[in-house]
Structures are given as structure tokens and as C-alpha cells.
Backbone as CSV, one residue per row, in Angstrom:
resi,resn,N_x,N_y,N_z,CA_x,CA_y,CA_z,C_x,C_y,C_z
1,MET,87.487,-91.018,91.658,86.156,-90.469,92.083,86.840,-89.246,93.278
2,LYS,87.684,-89.768,93.323,88.457,-88.637,94.420,88.481,-87.071,94.071
3,ASN,88.395,-87.225,92.415,88.211,-85.562,92.510,87.253,-85.486,92.059
4,LYS,86.058,-85.825,92.075,84.265,-85.922,92.553,83.992,-85.360,93.345
5,GLU,85.137,-86.086,94.746,84.548,-85.432,96.952,85.026,-84.035,96.395
6,GLU,85.733,-83.497,95.645,86.595,-82.826,96.349,86.388,-81.381,95.396
7,ILE,85.085,-82.094,94.059,84.681,-80.726,93.926,83.773,-80.295,94.757
8,ILE,82.871,-81.704,95.028,81.624,-81.562,95.881,82.553,-80.625,97.347
9,LYS,83.273,-81.027,98.049,83.490,-80.368,98.908,84.082,-79.048,98.674
10,LYS,84.325,-78.223,97.373,84.572,-77.012,96.690,82.783,-76.840,96.712
11,ILE,81.800,-77.283,96.216,80.391,-76.650,96.055,80.172,-76.132,97.292
12,LYS,80.217,-77.124,97.792,80.153,-77.468,99.622,80.320,-75.671,100.618
13,GLU,81.615,-75.828,100.049,82.346,-74.421,100.756,81.745,-72.963,100.332
14,ASN,81.384,-73.364,99.163,81.075,-71.547,98.079,79.271,-71.707,97.921
15,LEU,78.612,-72.477,98.982,76.873,-72.912,99.111,77.179,-71.487,99.529
16,PRO,77.357,-70.810,100.716,77.068,-69.321,100.866,76.884,-68.246,99.985
17,PHE,78.241,-68.449,99.102,78.879,-67.193,98.107,77.728,-67.432,97.309
18,LEU,77.361,-68.894,96.368,77.122,-68.668,95.236,75.319,-68.607,95.829
19,LYS,75.019,-68.926,96.783,73.284,-68.638,97.236,72.863,-67.367,97.254
20,GLU,73.976,-66.528,98.060,74.081,-65.228,97.682,73.790,-64.121,96.216
21,THR,74.853,-64.878,95.487,74.891,-64.403,94.175,73.292,-64.618,93.292
22,PHE,73.123,-66.292,93.846,71.807,-66.664,92.902,70.803,-65.496,93.653
23,ASN,70.792,-65.336,94.494,69.288,-64.226,95.554,69.523,-62.809,94.954
24,VAL,70.342,-62.064,94.842,70.713,-61.074,93.945,70.435,-60.726,92.081
25,LYS,71.177,-62.283,91.544,70.274,-62.106,90.274,68.778,-62.377,90.386
26,ILE,68.308,-63.174,91.464,66.653,-62.937,91.677,66.118,-61.740,91.750
27,ILE,66.879,-61.453,92.643,65.667,-59.688,93.100,66.696,-59.131,91.882
28,GLY,67.544,-59.151,91.142,67.435,-58.031,89.671,67.003,-58.530,89.053
29,LEU,65.905,-59.504,88.711,64.901,-60.056,87.659,63.907,-59.157,87.624
30,PHE,63.293,-59.370,89.368,61.754,-59.253,89.771,61.915,-58.117,89.831
31,GLY,63.194,-57.402,90.171,63.540,-55.329,90.536,63.297,-54.787,88.706
32,SER,63.623,-54.917,88.265,63.851,-54.621,86.724,62.640,-54.666,85.934
């Protein structure tokens, strides 16, 4: 289960970046 905790920690660390990328993709979809 420790591996799962590490994955969750990594996701939380990368969340701002992922959110930014997601927002860019959404803007790209609606912009075109």
C-alpha cells in the first residue's frame, strides 16, 4: 500500500501542473 501512497503524493505534487494543462486543453477545445 506504500506504493499507492507515493503515487497519491506525486499526483498531489503535480496537481497544479495537471490543472494548468487541463485548462489549456479545455480552452483549446472551445477556442477552435
